[in-house]
C-alpha positions in Angstrom: 112.3 121.2 2.9 108.5 121.0 2.6 106.5 121.3 5.8 104.3 118.4 6.7 100.7 119.1 5.6 97.9 119.3 8.1 95.6 116.2 7.7 91.9 117.1 7.6 88.8 115.0 8.0 85.4 116.2 7.0 82.2 114.9 8.6 79.1 115.2 6.4 81.1 115.2 3.3 78.1 114.9 1.0 76.2 117.7 2.6 76.3 121.2 1.0 78.9 122.5 3.4 80.9 119.2 3.1 81.1 119.5 -0.7 82.0 123.2 -0.4 84.8 122.4 2.0 86.2 119.7 -0.3 86.2 122.1 -3.3 87.9 125.0 -1.3 90.5 122.7 0.2 92.3 122.6 -3.1 93.2 126.3 -2.7 95.1 125.7 0.6 98.6 124.2 0.2 99.0 123.7 4.0 96.4 121.0 4.2 95.6 117.6 2.9 92.1 116.0 3.2 92.7 112.4 4.3 89.2 111.3 5.4 85.6 112.0 4.3 82.8 110.7 6.5 79.4 110.0 5.0 76.2 108.2 6.0 75.8 104.5 5.1 72.8 105.3 3.0 74.9 107.7 1.0 77.4 105.1 -0.2 75.4 104.9 -3.5 76.3 108.6 -4.1 80.0 108.2 -3.7 80.3 109.2 -7.4 79.5 112.8 -6.3 82.6 112.9 -4.1 84.8 111.2 -6.7 83.7 113.9 -9.1 84.9 116.6 -6.8 88.1 114.9 -5.6 88.9 113.4 -9.0 89.3 110.0 -7.3 92.3 111.2 -5.3 93.7 108.0 -3.8 95.0 109.9 -0.7 91.4 110.6 0.3 89.6 107.8 2.0 85.8 107.6 2.4 84.2 106.1 5.5 80.8 105.8 7.2 82.3 105.9 10.7 85.1 108.2 11.8 86.5 105.5 14.1 87.5 103.5 11.1 90.2 106.0 10.1 91.8 108.3 12.6 94.4 109.4 10.2 93.8 113.2 10.6 94.9 116.1 12.8 91.7 118.2 12.6 88.1 117.2 12.0 85.7 119.7 10.5 82.1 119.1 11.4 79.0 120.9 10.0 76.4 118.2 10.6 73.8 117.9 13.3 74.0 118.1 17.1 73.8 114.4 17.8 76.4 113.5 15.2 78.7 116.4 16.2 78.7 115.3 19.9 79.4 111.7 18.9 82.4 112.9 16.8 83.5 115.2 19.6 83.7 112.2 21.9 85.8 110.3 19.4 88.2 113.3 19.0 88.4 113.6 22.8 89.3 109.9 23.2 91.9 110.0 20.5 93.4 113.5 21.2 92.2 115.0 17.9 91.4 118.7 17.2 87.9 119.6 16.0 86.2 122.5 14.2 82.5 122.7 15.0 80.1 124.7 12.8 77.0 122.8 13.8 74.1 125.0 15.2 71.1 124.0 17.2 73.3 122.6 20.0 71.8 122.4 23.5 73.1 124.0 26.7 74.3 120.5 27.7 76.2 120.2 24.5 77.9 123.5 25.0 79.0 122.5 28.5 80.3 119.2 27.1 82.3 121.1 24.5 83.8 123.4 27.2 84.7 120.5 29.4 86.4 118.6 26.7 88.4 121.7 25.6 90.4 121.3 28.7 92.1 118.3 27.0 91.8 119.0 23.3 91.6 122.0 21.0 88.1 122.9 19.9 87.0 125.8 17.8 83.2 126.5 17.7 81.5 129.2 15.7 78.0 129.8 14.6 79.3 131.6 11.5 82.7 131.3 9.9 82.5 134.3 7.5 84.7 137.3 8.0 81.8 139.7 7.6 79.7 138.3 10.4 82.6 138.2 12.8 83.4 141.9 12.0 79.7 142.7 12.9 80.3 141.0 16.3 83.2 143.4 16.8 81.4 146.7 15.7 78.2 145.8 17.7 80.1 146.8 20.8 80.4 150.4 19.5 76.9 150.6 18.2 75.2 149.2 21.3 77.2 151.6 23.5 75.9 154.6 21.5 72.4 153.5 20.3 71.4 150.5 22.4 69.7 152.3 25.3 67.3 154.4 23.1 66.7 152.0 20.3 64.2 149.3 19.4 66.5 146.3 18.6 65.4 143.7 16.1 67.3 140.8 14.5 66.1 139.3 11.2 67.6 136.2 9.7 66.7 134.3 6.5 67.8 130.8 5.5 66.9 128.0 3.1 63.8 125.9 3.7 65.8 122.9 4.9 67.4 124.6 7.9 66.0 123.0 11.1 67.0 125.3 13.9 65.3 128.7 14.4 66.5 131.4 15.1 69.8 130.6 13.5 72.9 130.2 15.7 74.3 133.3 14.2 71.2 135.3 15.1 71.3 134.1 18.7 75.0 135.0 19.0 74.3 138.5 17.6 71.6 138.8 20.3 73.8 137.5 23.0 76.5 139.9 21.9 74.1 142.9 22.2 72.8 141.7 25.6 76.3 141.3 26.9 77.3 144.8 25.8 74.1 146.3 27.3 74.6 144.2 30.5 71.2 142.7 30.0 70.1 139.1 30.8 69.7 137.6 27.3 67.0 135.1 28.4 64.9 137.9 29.9 65.1 140.4 27.0 64.8 138.0 24.1 61.4 137.8 22.3 61.0 134.9 19.8 57.2 134.8 19.4 55.0 137.9 19.6 51.8 136.0 18.8 51.7 134.9 22.4 52.6 138.4 23.7 49.6 140.7 23.5 51.3 143.9 24.5 53.4 146.6 22.9 57.1 146.3 22.5 59.2 147.4 25.4 62.4 149.4 25.2 64.6 146.7 26.9 63.9 144.0 24.3 65.6 142.1 21.5 63.2 140.7 18.9 64.1 137.8 16.7 62.5 137.1 13.3 63.1 134.1 11.1 62.4 133.3 7.4 62.8 129.8 5.9 62.4 129.9 2.1 63.9 128.5 -1.1 67.7 128.3 -1.3 68.7 131.3 0.7 72.2 130.6 2.0 72.1 133.0 4.9 71.1 136.6 5.5 71.3 138.5 8.8 70.2 142.0 9.7 70.5 143.9 13.0 68.2 146.9 13.3 68.6 149.7 15.8 65.5 152.0 15.4 65.2 155.3 17.1 62.5 157.9 16.7 64.7 160.1 14.5 66.8 157.5 12.7 67.3 153.8 11.9 70.6 152.0 11.6 70.6 148.6 9.9 73.6 146.3 9.7 73.2 143.6 7.1 75.3 140.6 6.0 74.4 138.5 3.1 76.1 135.2 2.1 75.9 134.6 -1.7 77.4 131.1 -1.4 78.9 128.7 1.1 82.4 129.6 0.0 82.6 132.3 2.7 82.0 129.7 5.4 84.3 127.1 3.9 87.3 129.4 3.6 86.8 130.5 7.2 86.5 126.9 8.5 89.7 125.8 6.7 91.6 128.8 8.0 90.3 127.9 11.5 91.6 124.3 11.0 95.0 125.6 10.0 95.1 128.0 13.0 93.9 125.5 15.6 96.4 122.9 14.6 99.0 124.8 16.6 97.0 124.7 19.8 97.3 121.9 22.3 94.0 122.5 24.0 91.4 125.2 24.7 88.1 126.5 23.4 88.3 129.1 20.6 86.2 130.9 18.1 86.6 132.8 14.8 87.5 136.0 16.5 90.6 134.3 17.8 91.5 133.2 14.2 90.9 136.6 12.7 92.4 138.5 15.7 89.5 140.9 15.9 
């Protein structure tokens, strides 16, 4: 007897991540996309979705998630305002949600944490396996090199990315600060043009590049006088994130409530 497929809704279906998710969903037999959410002004571009889905009649297209709640898990890679709106709808209707949106405020994070007491929420700034492995090994590196190193984080993204530094870069910095038992807000330096003094030892510097069509590159540098260790992750396409998000949706479907991340999914 075939198991019932997990029903998936995708918000921002015409965005780059949305289209990637639709394409990759075909490789997962456990799920079925039932709803695609787009903006009203994008209705004229429905042909782009039809081309990817081959006009699959099981997939419905809407401009408002409230119009079709026929899903188990919503995947949202949009913008903070839209994500929180969708989170509220999921909360009201006891639906699970995967959040890949970055640029969320402290208030948004608190809202997510509060709502996870009732529904299952998985938030991650990055859904790739490689980045999440870096989070894991940073604990070893900071323990051995953090105290005596100059620590810098460099990230590069496409010219359309609005938030800076990236959510992944911030999480890398928070991971290092936590391992070093530092106050992240006190040791983070985002703009040296306003800081006319030399770099201190207890400091995490952030550097951002916005150019062309760069998908996402992140490097963490530990520089000592006698050696430099650089950990680098480069995403060649959005497939790495899409696969991770779909795996997360399958995983979280078994959870009644709680706040999770990709480390829970990957068990690392």
